[in-house]
Structure formats: C-alpha cells, structure tokens
N, C-alpha and C positions, 0 to 999 in steps of 0.2 A: 513466689504460693505456696512455700512453706507455710508463711506468717496468717494461712487462713484454717490452716491445721491444727483447731483445737485437741484438746488431750495428747499434744505431738509434744517434745523437745526442742522449743524455741526460743528465743529472746522475750519474745512477743506475747506474753503471757495469757490476757484478758480473752475470755469466749465473744467475740463482735459477729455478727452476722455479713459473710461474705460481699452480698452484694452493697452492703455500707462501707468496708473494709474497699474494695472496689473503687468505689466514689472516690474514698477521701483519697487513697494514690492518686486519681485523676485530678481533684483537686488541687492537690497536692506541684503535683508534674506541672500546673499550669501555673502554680505560685513559683517554681522551683526559682532559684537564683545562682548565677556562677557563685563558686566559691575559688578564692585564692589555695594555691596549692598549699597544703602543710608540711613541715617539715616532715621526712621519711624516718630518721632517728634521733628520737628522747635522750635524756641525758639516763633515765632509765634502761631504757632499750640498747643504748650501748655498753651497760656497765652493769646488768641483769643476767642472763643467757635466757631465763624459763618464763613462759609463761605470756608471753610477749607477741605480738600481731605478729604473723609468721611463721613463730615458731614451733615445729610440734612436740615440743618436751613441755612439760606440764601437769607436775606434780607434785602432792600437796607433802610438809614434812612430818606428819605424823607418823604412828605404825601404822603398820598395811594390817588386815586381819580376812585370814579363810575363814574367819566362823559365819558359817550359812544366814543364820539370821543378823547377826550385827551388819551382814551385809546387804542386806534391805534396808528401805529406803520410803516414806512418804511425805511427799508435798503436798498439804493439809489446810483447807482451813473451814469452820462450821461457822457459819453466817448466825443460828439462830444463841450461840451460847458456845461456852470453852469445851473443846475440842475434848468427849471422852478418853480419859488417860490410859482405862485401860486397853484401848484400843492402841493409843499412840506406844507402849511401851511391847508391845507384838513385833516393831520395824528396830531395827538398829540404830536408824537416823529420821529423826521430824525434822521438817522444815515447815516452820508455821509464815501463813502469808499475810497482809495485811487485813485483814478482811478477817481474820479468825475472831470470834467474838462479837462480829461486828453490830450485832441487836442490844448487847451490853452498852457497845465502847460507843453508838452512835446519840444511844440517848443520855448521855453523861455528860458534866454540864463543868466544865467543858470537859472533848472529847480526849480520847486517852488511849488510841488503839495502840501504841509504845510501850506503854505501862502493861498493859493486859496482855501481851505479847511475852512480856517477861514474867512475868507471872505464870501464864500457862507453860513456859520453859521450867518454870523452877518445880511446878507441881508435878511436870513428868522424871525429869533428875530426881525429886525425891523419894518415888515410886522406884526410878531405873536411873542411877547417876551416870552408866556407860564404864568403859574402859577405861581406865585411865594411861594416857598416852598414846590413844586413837583417837579417831575423828570425834570432834565436842558430840553431846548425841543431841541436842538439837539445838536449828540455825535458824537466824531470823532474817524476814525480809527486808528491807531499801529499797529506796529508789532514789535512783545517782540524779536526777534530771529534774522531777517533779520532786517540788516541796508541798509536802503533804500536810497540813496544819492541823491533822489529826493526831498528829505526831508532837508532843510535846518540846523535845528539842527542837523540831522546827517551829513552832509558834511561838515559843520564846524569841527568838530571832526574827522571824518575820516581823514582830508586834514592838520591836524595839526600833526607834527609828535611827539608832546609831548604826543599825546594820542593812539600810537601804540597799547600799547597791552590793547586796549580796545577792540579790532578786528581782528578775523581769519586770519594767512596767511597763503600759499601755503608752502609744505613742502622746507625746506631750506630756508626761508625765517624769519627773526627776527626783531623785534624792533628796533636796530639799526645795519646798517643803513635804514634809513626811506624807505620800502618797498613799497610807493605807491609812482604810476608815473614812467616814463621812466629811467629804467636803463638795463646794458649790462646783467643781469642774467634774467629778467623777459621777454626781449626781444627774448633769448633764451630758454627760459619755450613757450615763446608763440608759435616759429619757430618750436618747437619738438610739439605742440600741432598740427600746420597745417599739419604737413607731417604725423601725424598718427603714430612718432614712437612708439616702446614699452616703455611700461613704461611713456609714456606722458599722461599728467590732462586729466581730460574730460570735463575741461569745456577752455574756451579761456581766457587769462590773459588780452589781449586788443582787442580795439574796431576795426571795421571793415571798416568804411566808411573814405575817405579822398577826401576832399574836399578842399586839397593844404595847409591842418594842419597835423602835424604829428600827426599819431594815439595815443590816450590815454592809459594806459597800467596800472597795479598794482600790487603788489607781496601781496596783503589780496586778499586771496578764495572770488572768486563770480559767479554767474551764471548769464545767460541770458534769466531765462527760462519763468518770466514777467517782465520785461526789455523794455522801447521805447526803438526801433532801427532805424535805419534809410531800409528802404525794400531793398531786393537783398541782402543781405549776404551770405545767404542761412541757413542749420541747424540748426547750430550756435548759430545763431544769431535772432531765431523767434522775430518777431516786436509784441510787448503787448504796441499799441500806438506807429506813423508814427513820425518821426522825419524827417522835411522836409531836415532839414540841417547834419552835425554831429550833434549828440544827447550831449546835454553839462550841465553836471554835477557837473560845474567847473574845471579850468585848470590843475586838478594834477590827477585823477582816472575818470577811463571812468564811464560810468551811468550801474550799475550793482545792483544786490544781495547778498551786503555784512552780514558777519553775526558778530552781537556782540559776545566779550565773556566776559560771566558775569565772571569771576574772574579777570579782568582790574585790575590794582595797579592803585595807589594813583596817584592821579596830582593835585596837586596845592590844597592840605587839602583835597580832595574827592576821593574815588574811583569809579568804573564803577556801580555799583551799586547805589551810592547814587545820582552820574548824571540821573543816569536812573529812577529812581523814582523821584526826587525832581527837574528835569528841564525839562526830555524829556516825561516822562507824565504827572505830574503834572506842567504845566507851564502857563504862560500868555495866551496860547493858547488852554486852554481849561479850566480847574478847577480853574484858576484864572485869566480866560479871563473878562473884562473888559469892558462895555457898552462902544463905541470909541464914541460916543456923549455927554454921561452923564457923564463918569467916573467912575459909578456905578457897583459894580458884578456884572457880567452875563456869569456864566460858562458855556460852553460849555463841555458836562459830555464829558467821556471815552467809546468808541463802542465797535466797534470790534477790540479785542486785538487778533490778529493774531499771527498764530505760534507757536513753542513750540522745545524745545533740546530734542530730543529722543536718546535712545543708539542707532538706525541707523543714526544720524546726525539731522540736522534741517527736520521740515517738508516741504516739497512742493520744496524740493532743490536736486539738482542733486544727483544720486546714488554715485556719485565718490568721495563726499565731503571725507568720511575718506582716501581714499586713496590719494587725492589729498593733504590731510593737515597733512600725517604720524603719525594721530592720532590712538594711541592705545589704550588698551582696555582702561587702568588708566585715559587717557587723557580724552575718550569721560565720563567716569564716574564722572571726577572734571566737566566737562563742562555742566554735567546732573544737578548736584547738586549745583553749584553756579546759573544757570538759576533758577531752584525752589528757593532756597535762594530771590532772585529779585522779584520773585511772590509775596514769602509770603513778602516781607518787602511791596514790591506793596500794598497789600490787606490792611497791618498795616496803611498804611499812607492813602489809600483810603476811604477805607469806614467810619473812626470816622467823614472825611471832607465833607459827605452825596456821593461821589463819588460809582460808580457802575462800571462793564462794560457789552458784549451781557454773554459772555461765563461764569459767573455768575447765568445764565438764566436756568431754567427748559424749555429747548425748544420743550419737547412735552408734551405742556398743552389738542391743539387740539387730541381727539380718534376716532371720525367719520366724514363720509362725504368720498368722494374721494377725496384718496390722494395724494401721489406722484405717479405719471409717472400712472394711472389710476386704482391704487390700489382699492379696492371696500372697504377695512375698515373693523370693525368688521360686525359680524351678531350678530342676537338679542339676542342671549342664551348670549354671551360675554358681547354685552351692557349689559344686567342685574347687570352681576359681577362687569363690571367698575362703574356702576354708585350708585350700592349699597353699592361698597366702598367709593366712590365723597360724597354721601351723606348721610351717614355717619350712615346710619341704622334710628333706632327712638329716636337715643339718640341724640337729639334736640340740647343740651349743647357742644357736641363732636366738636372740629378743625380737617377737613378735613388735612392727613399728607401736601396736594401737595400744601398746602397755606402755608407750611414752607421755600417755596421757591416763588423768583415773577416767574409766568409763562408764557409762549410764546405762544398764539395758532396762528400756521404760514396757512397762506390761501398757498396752494398748487400749482407749478408748474408757480409761478409769476401770477397765476389769469388766467393765459392762460386755454378757457374752462368752466371756473367757473360759472354758472348758477345762475338766481336769486335767485333759491329754495336753490342751495346748499351756496348761501350766507345767506339764512335764517337760515339755518341748524345750517353752522359755527358760526354766531353770537347766536341763541341760545342755542348751547352749551358752550360757552360763559358764556354768561349770566346767564346760568344753575349751573355751577362748578364751576366760578372764584374763587380767593380769593383777600382780597384788594390789592395785586401787580400784576397786570399782563396784559396783553396788546395780542391785536389781532391784526394782519397786514402781512407784508412781511420781510421774515428773508432775507439772502444773495441770489440772483439769477442772478444773473450776471447784468449786466451794459443795460441802452437803449442808443440808439442815437438822444435823443431828438424827436421820433418818438411815443414813447413807454410811455404811462402813465399807472402805475399799479391801475387797477379798484378798484374799494369801494364797500361796500354795499351800500345804500338806509338806512337800519339800523344805520349805523353808525352816522347820522346825527339827530339822532333820541334822543329824552328826556325819559330815563325811571326810573329816580329816581335812589333810591338806596334800596339794599334789607331789606326786615321788619326785624323785630325780633333781630336786634342789630346783621344784617349780619348774619345770622343764613344761614346753606348750604342748599342742594336742599331736599325733601323728597318722596321716592313714597308713591302716592294718596293711596296707600290699598296694604296689605298683595300679594305679585306673581302680581300685575298688571304689571308689565315692565312700568308704566309711571310715568315720577317724575317730578316733578315740583317746582319752588322758586318763591317767591311774593318779587317783587319789589314796591315801594311807588307809579309808575303808568305803570305799567308793570303787568302781569305772564306770567312767562316762562313755556313750558312745555318740554317735551319729551317723544316720545312714541318708544319704542325698537321696537315696532310691525312693523310700519312703516320706521322706524329709521327715522325719520322728528322731528323738535322740531315747535314750535311757542312759539310767542310771540305775546298776545292778551295785547294791550294798553287799560287802563284802563280812 
C-alpha cells in the first residue's frame, strides 16, 4: 500500500491514480507465474557485509556533515525547462529526475535527457561545487530495468544489432534478424494490436504520429506508460511529455520504455552486466565526471535508481509484459536472478569508490508531525516509546541502531500546507535523532513546471554546530518525563511528547 502514496519515500516513484494501480496489481496477479527459488547468497553478499539485502548496516564512505544546510536534500525536476540554479543551491544535495527539462529534450532531434541532466548538474556545481570529500553535490537518475531510449547511452546500444541480446523482445522475435525498426513481422504485430485481435499484444509496437515520415516500429518489447508522445494518439499513447513534431529517439526504434535483459551475452569483450555497471551507471556523466573547465574530478552521484525486475515482470510497466514476451516461469526466474546479480555487481563497484544511491537510504527517518495526506503521526505514548529507543536510554555510550543506515527525513506532501511550526518540529526531530549520515528535505513528489519551489525551513540556514559528548544520542531529561534533549555546540534541542512539539534554543 505504501506504493500508492505519492510524495513519500517509495521505490516506485511515479504518481499514478490509486485505482489504476489497484487494477494493475490485479492484472499482475492474474498473470503471475511460479518463479524458481533464487540462490540466497551471492558472491557479493558473501564477501561484502554492508548494504546487502537483510543487512541493517549501509553507510556511504564519504565524510559525514553536521552542517544544517549541507544536510538538506531536494529530489526534483522541472518539466518546463531547466531547474533554477538559485533555488537548487539552497539545498545541500540536489537529485535530478529524468523528467527535468522535458519540454526541451523531448523536442530535441534526437532526444537528450541524459545529456541535459549532466548540463544541469554542471550548472549547479559551477555555482556551488559542494565540499570536497563529502557527498556529491548533485545526483542523477538512472533506471535499472527500463531501457529509456531518450538516454543516448541506451539508444546507442538499442539501435545497434550487435547488442540485440541485451534487450527483451516481443514473442516471436529473436536476436537475428535484428528486431528493431520496420519489418513485415512487426507491422503485422502492430496491426493486430490496433485491431484488438484475439491474442494481440497489450502495447503498441509502433508509434502513431505521421508527419510525412513512416512510423517507427520495433520488435523489442516496450510500452508507452511514461513516454513522451505527440498528443492525440488516444489511450495507447498517453503523453508524458509533449513532442510538437514526431517524437525522435533516433532513426530506428520508436521512443518507449524498453526492458534491459540482464542475461545479455558478451559483445566485444564484455557482457551486459559489465556494460551496465562500468559504462551505463559508472560513467563520465556520473561518478567519473570531470569539471568541464578545469578537467579535475567532479563526481555526479548516482541518484534515484528506479524500478526492478520482479516475478510479475518489470515494475511500473504494462501488465501484459509476460504474455507479450511469451516468458515462461523459468524465463522470468532467470530474468530476476540476472537482474539481482547486476545490482549486486553495481554495489560491489560503486560503494568502495565513494558512490551511493537513494534506494540504499533508510527513507523513514522522520517519525513525528503531520505526515502524508494529513496523517497525524504518533501520539504521546508512542512518541515516548520511539524516542526512548532512539535515545538509547541511560546508556550514553550506546549508538542507536538507526544510525547504521543513512537516514532520510522526508518533508511530506512536497511541502504543501507545511507551517512554520511544522518545519520547526521536523527540524527539531531531525537534530534530536539524526546520526552522522542523515539528510532532511524532499523525496520524489512529482515535477514542477517552473512555477513551484519546494519551501524551506528558516532553520535550515542556521548554524547549530555539532552534537556534544562525541556526537552522543539524545537523552530523556528524567525518568518518565517524556521530554528528550540533545546538546549541540550552538543550540539545545528538545522534544516534548506531551505537546508533540520540538524546540531549538540557540546558545
């Protein structure tokens, strides 16, 4: 049910009407297939103890910060153009979604979302490069299962017949002859879809808009759920970004959400996983990025690594995937296992070199105050239980278990309706309970159109110093008081479970 909550920390990031998601889940369940059990311990999990499934320790290797402004984060995108740099640099970390600048890149020939994210990051870092040794100043979106061909690095491989094994195909299509582009077989497949014939695929193999050129088609499986389109194509082509002319993702394949096949074979000395980790994820547009002026290293962090492969098919994709691709139970099982192996290889590569990404966070750092969709949050009694655990009782040398992960304290509802008192409470809770690796701000909450700026607390621009007593956790002021406190070098932070409010008193 958490995946139905927009503006909240969830792995599925797109805003979708709850009833549509419910119907999708029903359809998924109807097409579910038994998946063979996967190995429970991978080579990575056996050799690297942190940031693995089931392990409660996962911290980045960069230097932590207690600086209030540097501890704020904004995950954002501006559909109508580039994000205002003057707004971006008010946050310590900015994470850009693939949709940022969509009105620009969706009308480029060909589309260039990936390149524009890099340009946006460079503009922010030119204004404020961040602190060397700490978290990357800007993080960038990548998808782990959807091959979005408005990313040039993906399009290059999708349009090259050598790499056909790296992408999932419609049933009946193989690596050879190359399934991309126009062919009699794919035109017949599209005609069957358009006619609604029995047994037809559930997604259109061809685009629809014809401005004097032939429609682009593909035998690689793809859907249009979150894809730029020219308006007017009806239900099969819902525009997620408007192309004024025919959408252009290169001369061969239509724009769409294609699917990586993590089982992909070796091409020119490396298999799919090696390309995925060492060229797509870790590249000169992410962790190997250099300053365009000085040529010195200036990493762009991996940000929101979206979606995954599951026993029901790819997340946030059409429920017709399994039927359309003719995938058997063993096919799906092997796709899931190969996907998991790629993600383990990514962790093994990225974490030692100072990388991290959003889905490795503990996204539930904030516990108190009004939450998503007006949820009131815990009451007084539950507050005491929560803080007595977070403040580790009278054992001042203990470390709260929550500090074993990087914590995200999410401001609910994209800041809409948040009052000054709410912001004080959210910030006080953050200062009271945070560990060395923590940030407060905004998780995914939809794109803006240039006319919305996520609000900021006035406290986020203040200097509270560092926690005293070697960074010790908070304590209860006396047995049973329900009042909790933590001393910083420049402030005293308290939380009263009776009033359910926090207070920050500058020294």
